[in-house]
N, C-alpha and C positions, 0 to 999 in steps of 0.2 A: 936642184938638191934632192939629196936622199930622204927620206925620213926622219933616218936618225941625225940627219945635218938639220932640220927642224924642228927636232925633239931638245937638240944641244941647245941650238937658239934660242928656245922659249925658257930652257933653265938657264940661258945666259943673262936675262934679262932681270933676272931676281925675282921673279914674280910667282913662279916655285920654285919649292928647294928640293924636287927634284923629279925627275920622270913619271914615279909611282904617283906622286898627288897631282900633276898637271892633266894624267890619262884620265884616273881617277875623276877629276874635275871635268875632264871633256865627256867623259862617258854619262855622267850626269847630265849635263845639260841637253847630253842626246836623247838622253831617254826622256826627260823634262819635254821635249818641242818634239819629240817623234811618238805619242802613246802606244801606236800600235805595234812599235818595235818592244817597248816596256811591257805591253800585256804578250807578245813573243816571249820574252824573256823570261816575264814569272809563269806563264807553261811550263817552258824546260827547266827552270828550277824547281817544279810542282815534280816534275816528272822526274826529274835527277832523286826525288826526295830533299832535298834541300830547303822549300817552303813547303809548309802546310798548306792545307785549301785557304784556312782564312788567313794565314801569312802571304798568300800570293794575291787574294784576292786584294788584299789591304796596299799591298805593296804598289799593283798595278791601278790602285782607284776603282774598281770594281764590285757589287756586290756579291756576296758569297751566293747566290744562284746565278748571277751575271758571268760569273766566274766559272760555275759548273756547268753550264752552259758553252760556254767556250772551250772549255777542256774536250766538253764532246765532243763540237765540233770541228776539234783538232785530231779527236781518235786518241785520246788520252784518257788512260783507264784510270780512274778515281780510285785510291786508298784511304786510309782512314787513320792517319798519323798521327791526327790532331791530340792536343794534349785535351787531359779531363777541363782543365781552366777554358781554352779554346773553344771545345764543346758545350761547357758551361754557356759562356759568352755567345755561341750561335743560337744558342738553344734561350735567351732571356731576350735576346733581338728577335729571334721569330715570335714569341710570343708577346713581345710587345708590339710588333707591327702586327701581330692578328688582332690585340685590344682597341689598335688606334689606327682604324681601316680607312683606306684613302678615298675621298667621296669627291 
């Protein structure tokens, strides 16, 4: 069967109302099962300007510092489109981490 046949068969089961809802569920399942793919997608969305640094890190489950490292390793230039609220949140987290060092 073709991809279209398979998609139509899934919709015909009645478990999904349309192809978009099935594809959305399939993508979410795939990204949950493959964290490296989720990180790659977050990097791409950051590079496109869809995600801020904070949103990209949150979306793929990395810390801000690990997200920065990941972008650096992928040669993705960082910009600063973070909102004032995101900058304040990152600053608070940094200050909190600095006052509670891991021993």
